[in-house]
VMD Tcl script that builds the backbone (N, CA, C; Angstrom):
set m [mol new atoms 426]
animate dup $m
set s [atomselect $m all]
$s set {name element resname resid chain x y z} {
  {N N UNK 1 A 73.405 32.792 71.269}
  {CA C UNK 1 A 71.802 33.531 71.216}
  {C C UNK 1 A 71.601 34.702 70.399}
  {N N UNK 2 A 70.593 34.590 69.483}
  {CA C UNK 2 A 70.174 35.169 68.656}
  {C C UNK 2 A 69.666 36.650 69.328}
  {N N UNK 3 A 69.367 37.716 68.785}
  {CA C UNK 3 A 68.913 39.028 69.480}
  {C C UNK 3 A 67.125 38.716 69.090}
  {N N UNK 4 A 66.753 39.313 70.210}
  {CA C UNK 4 A 64.961 39.222 69.862}
  {C C UNK 4 A 64.404 40.984 69.828}
  {N N UNK 5 A 63.694 40.938 69.522}
  {CA C UNK 5 A 62.652 42.317 68.926}
  {C C UNK 5 A 61.175 41.909 69.201}
  {N N UNK 6 A 60.429 42.798 69.894}
  {CA C UNK 6 A 59.127 42.676 69.917}
  {C C UNK 6 A 58.525 44.092 69.564}
  {N N UNK 7 A 57.041 43.849 69.238}
  {CA C UNK 7 A 56.362 44.981 68.637}
  {C C UNK 7 A 55.073 44.498 68.575}
  {N N UNK 8 A 53.904 45.471 68.448}
  {CA C UNK 8 A 52.783 45.079 68.346}
  {C C UNK 8 A 52.263 45.536 67.079}
  {N N UNK 9 A 50.802 45.344 66.971}
  {CA C UNK 9 A 49.823 46.683 66.236}
  {C C UNK 9 A 50.037 47.891 66.779}
  {N N UNK 10 A 49.000 48.783 65.823}
  {CA C UNK 10 A 48.605 49.847 65.919}
  {C C UNK 10 A 48.527 49.757 67.166}
  {N N UNK 11 A 47.306 49.121 68.065}
  {CA C UNK 11 A 46.458 49.588 68.956}
  {C C UNK 11 A 47.200 48.652 70.170}
  {N N UNK 12 A 47.975 47.647 70.087}
  {CA C UNK 12 A 48.536 46.680 71.118}
  {C C UNK 12 A 48.161 45.353 71.224}
  {N N UNK 13 A 46.985 44.977 70.647}
  {CA C UNK 13 A 46.201 43.827 70.751}
  {C C UNK 13 A 46.992 42.666 70.328}
  {N N UNK 14 A 47.632 43.042 69.196}
  {CA C UNK 14 A 48.771 41.679 68.569}
  {C C UNK 14 A 49.659 41.902 69.092}
  {N N UNK 15 A 50.587 40.719 69.725}
  {CA C UNK 15 A 52.279 41.312 70.023}
  {C C UNK 15 A 53.045 40.307 69.024}
  {N N UNK 16 A 54.067 40.806 68.502}
  {CA C UNK 16 A 54.775 40.172 67.848}
  {C C UNK 16 A 56.411 39.886 68.258}
  {N N UNK 17 A 56.941 39.070 68.165}
  {CA C UNK 17 A 58.457 38.931 68.352}
  {C C UNK 17 A 59.497 37.985 67.009}
  {N N UNK 18 A 60.484 38.930 66.889}
  {CA C UNK 18 A 61.339 38.266 65.814}
  {C C UNK 18 A 62.509 38.290 66.509}
  {N N UNK 19 A 63.404 36.987 65.898}
  {CA C UNK 19 A 64.236 36.736 66.609}
  {C C UNK 19 A 65.332 36.455 65.501}
  {N N UNK 20 A 66.815 37.536 65.531}
  {CA C UNK 20 A 67.909 36.884 64.631}
  {C C UNK 20 A 67.308 38.165 63.933}
  {N N UNK 21 A 68.130 37.792 62.415}
  {CA C UNK 21 A 68.134 38.842 61.457}
  {C C UNK 21 A 67.200 38.391 60.175}
  {N N UNK 22 A 66.646 39.226 59.720}
  {CA C UNK 22 A 65.988 38.777 58.422}
  {C C UNK 22 A 66.690 38.029 57.135}
  {N N UNK 23 A 66.599 37.429 56.431}
  {CA C UNK 23 A 67.118 36.923 55.192}
  {C C UNK 23 A 67.357 37.995 54.088}
  {N N UNK 24 A 66.437 38.869 54.455}
  {CA C UNK 24 A 66.568 40.026 53.660}
  {C C UNK 24 A 65.660 40.779 53.378}
  {N N UNK 25 A 66.078 41.942 53.422}
  {CA C UNK 25 A 65.041 43.497 53.676}
  {C C UNK 25 A 65.166 44.227 52.236}
  {N N UNK 26 A 64.023 44.881 51.477}
  {CA C UNK 26 A 63.988 45.856 50.578}
  {C C UNK 26 A 62.576 46.436 50.341}
  {N N UNK 27 A 62.655 46.690 49.142}
  {CA C UNK 27 A 61.266 47.668 48.949}
  {C C UNK 27 A 60.117 47.052 47.841}
  {N N UNK 28 A 59.125 46.678 47.644}
  {CA C UNK 28 A 58.317 46.498 47.126}
  {C C UNK 28 A 57.316 47.418 46.289}
  {N N UNK 29 A 57.326 47.420 45.184}
  {CA C UNK 29 A 56.471 48.169 44.215}
  {C C UNK 29 A 55.392 47.592 43.651}
  {N N UNK 30 A 55.142 46.421 43.948}
  {CA C UNK 30 A 53.937 45.895 43.278}
  {C C UNK 30 A 52.804 46.242 43.421}
  {N N UNK 31 A 51.790 46.682 42.567}
  {CA C UNK 31 A 50.033 46.927 42.688}
  {C C UNK 31 A 49.775 46.739 43.979}
  {N N UNK 32 A 49.752 45.120 44.377}
  {CA C UNK 32 A 48.569 44.902 45.517}
  {C C UNK 32 A 49.857 45.301 47.132}
  {N N UNK 33 A 50.887 45.399 46.986}
  {CA C UNK 33 A 51.577 45.935 48.343}
  {C C UNK 33 A 51.318 47.726 48.467}
  {N N UNK 34 A 51.281 48.153 47.435}
  {CA C UNK 34 A 50.842 49.571 47.197}
  {C C UNK 34 A 49.464 50.020 47.871}
  {N N UNK 35 A 48.842 48.839 47.234}
  {CA C UNK 35 A 47.256 49.026 47.654}
  {C C UNK 35 A 47.408 48.484 49.056}
  {N N UNK 36 A 47.642 47.471 49.738}
  {CA C UNK 36 A 47.448 47.238 50.755}
  {C C UNK 36 A 48.120 47.899 51.945}
  {N N UNK 37 A 49.333 48.457 51.525}
  {CA C UNK 37 A 50.296 49.876 52.362}
  {C C UNK 37 A 49.458 50.798 52.107}
  {N N UNK 38 A 48.889 51.710 51.243}
  {CA C UNK 38 A 47.999 52.590 51.102}
  {C C UNK 38 A 49.510 53.884 50.817}
  {N N UNK 39 A 50.020 53.192 50.202}
  {CA C UNK 39 A 51.467 54.139 49.788}
  {C C UNK 39 A 52.305 53.201 48.789}
  {N N UNK 40 A 53.300 54.021 47.844}
  {CA C UNK 40 A 53.604 54.021 46.590}
  {C C UNK 40 A 55.038 52.622 46.790}
  {N N UNK 41 A 55.188 52.594 47.879}
  {CA C UNK 41 A 56.237 51.638 48.065}
  {C C UNK 41 A 56.327 50.995 49.593}
  {N N UNK 42 A 56.461 49.430 49.502}
  {CA C UNK 42 A 56.228 49.016 50.753}
  {C C UNK 42 A 57.390 48.307 51.428}
  {N N UNK 43 A 57.902 48.424 52.431}
  {CA C UNK 43 A 59.104 48.093 52.981}
  {C C UNK 43 A 59.012 46.538 53.813}
  {N N UNK 44 A 59.616 45.736 53.218}
  {CA C UNK 44 A 59.667 44.053 53.719}
  {C C UNK 44 A 60.751 43.790 54.294}
  {N N UNK 45 A 60.764 42.670 54.910}
  {CA C UNK 45 A 61.851 41.986 55.901}
  {C C UNK 45 A 61.443 40.498 56.005}
  {N N UNK 46 A 62.055 39.861 54.969}
  {CA C UNK 46 A 61.931 38.403 54.942}
  {C C UNK 46 A 62.870 37.878 56.191}
  {N N UNK 47 A 61.561 36.528 56.403}
  {CA C UNK 47 A 62.257 36.200 57.900}
  {C C UNK 47 A 61.760 34.491 57.786}
  {N N UNK 48 A 62.636 33.572 57.943}
  {CA C UNK 48 A 62.221 32.269 58.112}
  {C C UNK 48 A 60.734 31.941 59.108}
  {N N UNK 49 A 60.206 31.600 58.878}
  {CA C UNK 49 A 58.966 31.527 59.954}
  {C C UNK 49 A 59.310 31.216 61.368}
  {N N UNK 50 A 60.174 30.537 61.677}
  {CA C UNK 50 A 60.382 30.077 62.948}
  {C C UNK 50 A 60.715 30.902 63.932}
  {N N UNK 51 A 61.576 32.073 62.629}
  {CA C UNK 51 A 61.969 33.667 63.577}
  {C C UNK 51 A 60.679 34.173 64.077}
  {N N UNK 52 A 59.662 34.003 63.584}
  {CA C UNK 52 A 58.652 35.121 64.205}
  {C C UNK 52 A 57.659 34.228 64.771}
  {N N UNK 53 A 57.359 34.935 65.859}
  {CA C UNK 53 A 56.161 34.770 67.144}
  {C C UNK 53 A 55.422 35.551 67.423}
  {N N UNK 54 A 53.646 34.992 67.261}
  {CA C UNK 54 A 52.984 35.997 68.100}
  {C C UNK 54 A 52.871 35.354 69.573}
  {N N UNK 55 A 52.686 36.773 70.119}
  {CA C UNK 55 A 53.298 36.393 71.920}
  {C C UNK 55 A 52.029 36.550 72.477}
  {N N UNK 56 A 51.325 37.289 71.563}
  {CA C UNK 56 A 49.946 37.772 72.383}
  {C C UNK 56 A 48.552 38.434 71.552}
  {N N UNK 57 A 47.766 37.895 71.704}
  {CA C UNK 57 A 46.323 38.399 70.840}
  {C C UNK 57 A 46.371 37.676 69.667}
  {N N UNK 58 A 46.583 36.637 69.419}
  {CA C UNK 58 A 46.240 35.382 68.058}
  {C C UNK 58 A 45.153 35.110 67.819}
  {N N UNK 59 A 44.473 35.762 68.436}
  {CA C UNK 59 A 42.978 35.217 68.419}
  {C C UNK 59 A 42.367 36.313 67.572}
  {N N UNK 60 A 43.339 37.452 67.972}
  {CA C UNK 60 A 42.921 38.693 67.111}
  {C C UNK 60 A 43.331 38.916 65.822}
  {N N UNK 61 A 44.176 38.106 65.207}
  {CA C UNK 61 A 44.699 38.156 64.227}
  {C C UNK 61 A 44.196 37.573 63.077}
  {N N UNK 62 A 43.511 38.885 61.896}
  {CA C UNK 62 A 43.111 38.373 60.863}
  {C C UNK 62 A 43.759 37.878 59.934}
  {N N UNK 63 A 43.244 37.426 58.560}
  {CA C UNK 63 A 44.159 37.333 57.444}
  {C C UNK 63 A 43.341 37.216 56.278}
  {N N UNK 64 A 43.928 37.933 55.464}
  {CA C UNK 64 A 43.216 37.924 53.649}
  {C C UNK 64 A 44.652 37.607 53.109}
  {N N UNK 65 A 43.785 36.769 52.087}
  {CA C UNK 65 A 44.737 36.241 50.666}
  {C C UNK 65 A 44.315 36.332 49.506}
  {N N UNK 66 A 44.322 37.521 48.612}
  {CA C UNK 66 A 44.033 38.048 47.350}
  {C C UNK 66 A 44.539 36.787 46.569}
  {N N UNK 67 A 45.943 36.662 47.005}
  {CA C UNK 67 A 46.347 35.409 46.199}
  {C C UNK 67 A 46.869 34.617 46.780}
  {N N UNK 68 A 47.227 33.090 46.236}
  {CA C UNK 68 A 48.308 32.337 47.196}
  {C C UNK 68 A 49.561 32.547 47.706}
  {N N UNK 69 A 49.937 33.936 46.696}
  {CA C UNK 69 A 51.051 34.175 47.260}
  {C C UNK 69 A 51.432 34.948 48.479}
  {N N UNK 70 A 50.792 35.690 48.679}
  {CA C UNK 70 A 50.581 36.322 49.807}
  {C C UNK 70 A 49.388 36.074 50.992}
  {N N UNK 71 A 49.766 35.863 51.995}
  {CA C UNK 71 A 48.196 36.213 53.428}
  {C C UNK 71 A 48.730 36.525 54.143}
  {N N UNK 72 A 47.957 37.823 54.115}
  {CA C UNK 72 A 48.502 39.320 54.918}
  {C C UNK 72 A 47.647 39.035 56.071}
  {N N UNK 73 A 48.537 39.477 57.213}
  {CA C UNK 73 A 47.909 39.110 59.275}
  {C C UNK 73 A 47.814 40.701 58.748}
  {N N UNK 74 A 46.730 40.778 59.899}
  {CA C UNK 74 A 46.144 42.207 60.615}
  {C C UNK 74 A 45.317 42.151 61.858}
  {N N UNK 75 A 45.288 43.077 62.337}
  {CA C UNK 75 A 44.721 43.061 63.840}
  {C C UNK 75 A 43.317 43.519 63.265}
  {N N UNK 76 A 42.503 42.492 63.990}
  {CA C UNK 76 A 40.836 42.666 63.861}
  {C C UNK 76 A 40.087 43.731 64.708}
  {N N UNK 77 A 41.326 44.339 65.720}
  {CA C UNK 77 A 40.867 45.502 66.880}
  {C C UNK 77 A 41.416 47.018 65.585}
  {N N UNK 78 A 42.188 47.045 65.452}
  {CA C UNK 78 A 42.658 48.298 64.921}
  {C C UNK 78 A 42.574 48.225 63.370}
  {N N UNK 79 A 42.790 47.252 62.615}
  {CA C UNK 79 A 43.183 47.123 61.299}
  {C C UNK 79 A 44.457 47.395 60.746}
  {N N UNK 80 A 45.620 47.172 62.133}
  {CA C UNK 80 A 46.929 47.766 62.009}
  {C C UNK 80 A 47.616 45.970 61.077}
  {N N UNK 81 A 48.293 46.528 60.352}
  {CA C UNK 81 A 49.175 45.632 59.626}
  {C C UNK 81 A 50.144 45.184 60.129}
  {N N UNK 82 A 50.537 43.669 60.475}
  {CA C UNK 82 A 51.232 42.979 61.240}
  {C C UNK 82 A 52.077 41.938 60.396}
  {N N UNK 83 A 52.230 41.209 59.461}
  {CA C UNK 83 A 52.772 40.505 58.522}
  {C C UNK 83 A 52.135 39.968 57.800}
  {N N UNK 84 A 52.922 39.503 56.256}
  {CA C UNK 84 A 52.581 38.538 55.494}
  {C C UNK 84 A 53.277 36.965 55.409}
  {N N UNK 85 A 52.652 36.221 55.086}
  {CA C UNK 85 A 53.340 34.578 55.052}
  {C C UNK 85 A 53.546 34.624 53.559}
  {N N UNK 86 A 54.544 34.311 53.048}
  {CA C UNK 86 A 54.891 34.036 52.047}
  {C C UNK 86 A 54.566 32.318 51.255}
  {N N UNK 87 A 53.916 31.517 51.661}
  {CA C UNK 87 A 53.842 30.179 51.697}
  {C C UNK 87 A 55.094 29.480 50.186}
  {N N UNK 88 A 54.455 30.137 49.175}
  {CA C UNK 88 A 55.712 29.566 48.322}
  {C C UNK 88 A 57.327 29.879 48.397}
  {N N UNK 89 A 57.848 30.800 49.138}
  {CA C UNK 89 A 58.990 31.149 49.099}
  {C C UNK 89 A 59.336 30.906 50.584}
  {N N UNK 90 A 57.974 30.075 51.642}
  {CA C UNK 90 A 58.661 30.086 52.757}
  {C C UNK 90 A 59.254 30.856 53.614}
  {N N UNK 91 A 58.584 31.655 53.749}
  {CA C UNK 91 A 59.275 33.400 54.514}
  {C C UNK 91 A 58.255 33.999 54.810}
  {N N UNK 92 A 58.415 34.639 55.789}
  {CA C UNK 92 A 57.569 35.399 56.638}
  {C C UNK 92 A 57.498 37.024 56.443}
  {N N UNK 93 A 57.259 37.903 56.111}
  {CA C UNK 93 A 57.389 39.324 55.867}
  {C C UNK 93 A 56.835 39.666 57.509}
  {N N UNK 94 A 57.533 40.694 57.824}
  {CA C UNK 94 A 57.329 41.636 59.087}
  {C C UNK 94 A 57.569 42.748 58.749}
  {N N UNK 95 A 56.346 43.326 59.315}
  {CA C UNK 95 A 56.212 45.223 58.720}
  {C C UNK 95 A 57.473 45.586 60.249}
  {N N UNK 96 A 58.535 46.322 60.012}
  {CA C UNK 96 A 59.394 46.289 61.010}
  {C C UNK 96 A 58.830 47.695 61.493}
  {N N UNK 97 A 57.938 48.384 60.729}
  {CA C UNK 97 A 57.643 49.636 61.737}
  {C C UNK 97 A 57.022 49.185 63.106}
  {N N UNK 98 A 56.283 47.988 63.120}
  {CA C UNK 98 A 55.694 47.557 64.146}
  {C C UNK 98 A 56.650 47.027 65.076}
  {N N UNK 99 A 57.988 47.213 64.705}
  {CA C UNK 99 A 58.864 46.442 65.856}
  {C C UNK 99 A 59.914 47.351 65.879}
  {N N UNK 100 A 59.637 48.283 67.256}
  {CA C UNK 100 A 60.609 49.241 67.648}
  {C C UNK 100 A 61.790 48.734 67.767}
  {N N UNK 101 A 62.966 49.505 67.680}
  {CA C UNK 101 A 64.379 48.707 67.683}
  {C C UNK 101 A 65.024 48.140 66.988}
  {N N UNK 102 A 64.266 47.554 65.857}
  {CA C UNK 102 A 64.738 46.791 64.521}
  {C C UNK 102 A 64.831 47.523 63.336}
  {N N UNK 103 A 65.757 48.329 62.840}
  {CA C UNK 103 A 66.369 48.849 61.617}
  {C C UNK 103 A 65.803 48.329 60.434}
  {N N UNK 104 A 65.076 48.971 59.479}
  {CA C UNK 104 A 64.756 48.419 58.204}
  {C C UNK 104 A 65.907 49.085 57.073}
  {N N UNK 105 A 67.001 47.956 56.554}
  {CA C UNK 105 A 67.827 48.397 55.831}
  {C C UNK 105 A 67.417 47.926 54.736}
  {N N UNK 106 A 67.014 48.190 54.010}
  {CA C UNK 106 A 66.486 47.613 52.239}
  {C C UNK 106 A 67.929 47.698 51.396}
  {N N UNK 107 A 67.679 46.210 50.698}
  {CA C UNK 107 A 69.173 45.768 50.069}
  {C C UNK 107 A 68.778 46.026 48.410}
  {N N UNK 108 A 67.429 45.996 48.268}
  {CA C UNK 108 A 67.324 45.664 46.748}
  {C C UNK 108 A 65.820 46.169 46.635}
  {N N UNK 109 A 65.035 46.679 45.335}
  {CA C UNK 109 A 63.897 46.889 45.023}
  {C C UNK 109 A 63.210 45.896 44.063}
  {N N UNK 110 A 61.806 45.493 44.404}
  {CA C UNK 110 A 61.460 44.164 43.677}
  {C C UNK 110 A 59.922 44.794 43.032}
  {N N UNK 111 A 59.551 44.262 41.979}
  {CA C UNK 111 A 58.440 44.569 41.463}
  {C C UNK 111 A 58.747 46.554 40.826}
  {N N UNK 112 A 60.150 46.693 40.360}
  {CA C UNK 112 A 60.091 47.881 39.843}
  {C C UNK 112 A 59.471 48.140 38.491}
  {N N UNK 113 A 59.387 47.778 37.965}
  {CA C UNK 113 A 58.260 47.427 36.567}
  {C C UNK 113 A 57.218 48.203 36.852}
  {N N UNK 114 A 56.767 48.171 38.402}
  {CA C UNK 114 A 55.423 48.446 38.557}
  {C C UNK 114 A 55.398 49.359 39.363}
  {N N UNK 115 A 56.513 50.368 39.330}
  {CA C UNK 115 A 56.668 51.148 40.412}
  {C C UNK 115 A 55.627 52.824 40.194}
  {N N UNK 116 A 55.030 53.280 40.952}
  {CA C UNK 116 A 54.393 54.529 40.914}
  {C C UNK 116 A 55.385 55.773 41.494}
  {N N UNK 117 A 56.656 55.351 41.913}
  {CA C UNK 117 A 57.350 56.749 42.321}
  {C C UNK 117 A 58.689 56.007 42.249}
  {N N UNK 118 A 59.853 56.692 41.405}
  {CA C UNK 118 A 60.997 56.316 41.475}
  {C C UNK 118 A 62.061 56.656 42.464}
  {N N UNK 119 A 62.994 56.037 42.775}
  {CA C UNK 119 A 63.601 55.770 44.212}
  {C C UNK 119 A 64.943 55.647 43.658}
  {N N UNK 120 A 65.544 56.784 43.312}
  {CA C UNK 120 A 66.895 57.092 42.822}
  {C C UNK 120 A 68.218 56.620 44.097}
  {N N UNK 121 A 68.421 55.658 44.703}
  {CA C UNK 121 A 69.011 55.587 45.733}
  {C C UNK 121 A 70.383 54.460 45.854}
  {N N UNK 122 A 70.731 54.005 44.324}
  {CA C UNK 122 A 71.622 53.479 44.209}
  {C C UNK 122 A 71.377 51.875 43.990}
  {N N UNK 123 A 70.337 51.305 44.760}
  {CA C UNK 123 A 69.947 49.955 45.102}
  {C C UNK 123 A 69.670 48.931 43.925}
  {N N UNK 124 A 69.699 47.703 43.832}
  {CA C UNK 124 A 69.275 47.206 42.585}
  {C C UNK 124 A 67.866 47.284 42.526}
  {N N UNK 125 A 67.620 47.228 41.504}
  {CA C UNK 125 A 65.954 47.455 40.984}
  {C C UNK 125 A 65.700 46.073 40.159}
  {N N UNK 126 A 64.938 45.440 40.219}
  {CA C UNK 126 A 64.536 44.450 39.793}
  {C C UNK 126 A 62.990 44.329 39.259}
  {N N UNK 127 A 62.803 43.581 37.995}
  {CA C UNK 127 A 61.713 43.904 37.205}
  {C C UNK 127 A 60.632 43.536 38.087}
  {N N UNK 128 A 60.845 41.857 38.628}
  {CA C UNK 128 A 59.803 41.409 39.287}
  {C C UNK 128 A 60.869 41.067 40.750}
  {N N UNK 129 A 61.175 39.454 40.756}
  {CA C UNK 129 A 61.983 38.850 41.709}
  {C C UNK 129 A 62.847 38.730 41.323}
  {N N UNK 130 A 64.507 38.463 42.448}
  {CA C UNK 130 A 65.357 37.855 41.833}
  {C C UNK 130 A 65.456 36.131 41.530}
  {N N UNK 131 A 65.986 35.870 41.065}
  {CA C UNK 131 A 65.782 34.473 40.499}
  {C C UNK 131 A 65.662 33.791 41.744}
  {N N UNK 132 A 66.234 34.005 42.843}
  {CA C UNK 132 A 66.228 32.833 44.058}
  {C C UNK 132 A 65.217 32.934 44.884}
  {N N UNK 133 A 63.965 33.769 44.670}
  {CA C UNK 133 A 62.602 34.182 45.014}
  {C C UNK 133 A 61.756 33.631 43.944}
  {N N UNK 134 A 62.396 33.372 42.706}
  {CA C UNK 134 A 61.503 32.641 41.794}
  {C C UNK 134 A 61.043 33.771 40.767}
  {N N UNK 135 A 61.546 34.692 40.597}
  {CA C UNK 135 A 61.478 35.720 39.768}
  {C C UNK 135 A 62.289 35.634 38.487}
  {N N UNK 136 A 62.334 36.742 37.409}
  {CA C UNK 136 A 63.558 36.674 36.533}
  {C C UNK 136 A 64.372 36.473 36.716}
  {N N UNK 137 A 64.952 37.536 37.953}
  {CA C UNK 137 A 66.206 38.293 37.680}
  {C C UNK 137 A 66.265 39.356 37.166}
  {N N UNK 138 A 65.633 39.946 36.104}
  {CA C UNK 138 A 65.569 40.869 35.273}
  {C C UNK 138 A 65.614 42.085 36.022}
  {N N UNK 139 A 67.180 43.244 35.614}
  {CA C UNK 139 A 66.820 44.194 36.497}
  {C C UNK 139 A 66.635 45.692 35.558}
  {N N UNK 140 A 66.035 46.538 36.065}
  {CA C UNK 140 A 66.002 47.602 35.359}
  {C C UNK 140 A 66.719 49.012 35.799}
  {N N UNK 141 A 66.795 49.780 35.060}
  {CA C UNK 141 A 67.811 51.445 35.556}
  {C C UNK 141 A 66.870 51.880 36.135}
  {N N UNK 142 A 68.311 52.646 37.105}
  {CA C UNK 142 A 67.351 53.250 37.923}
  {C C UNK 142 A 66.771 54.378 37.179}
}
mol reanalyze $m
mol bondsrecalc $m
mol representation Tube
mol addrep $m
């Protein structure tokens, strides 16, 4: 049986549950994620959609899609970010800061070509995305 972790948005109106482990965790530097997060880097954890469940407050879950690549989900009560669906990849990005008890351990940086802050941590730095996620797979020096 896989491990389950529970969390919620900032005000608690939307509750979420993740099961097992994400497929990959990392850090995104694209301008869209930076603007959405209000930070120079956005930590991501990509999960199979069936590993992510909204357990309460689904009627309070709003959605915004600037592009078809990312359908960003947030609480309509507090505005807290909950997750993003990535239809083309068939993955769901859960913001692990809303899931206490599940640690974020990034394995890579993506869209590092758009960075506004350098992160010299020894992790792979992709110009855009790894090939397995539909990107060029091109790397950038730290």
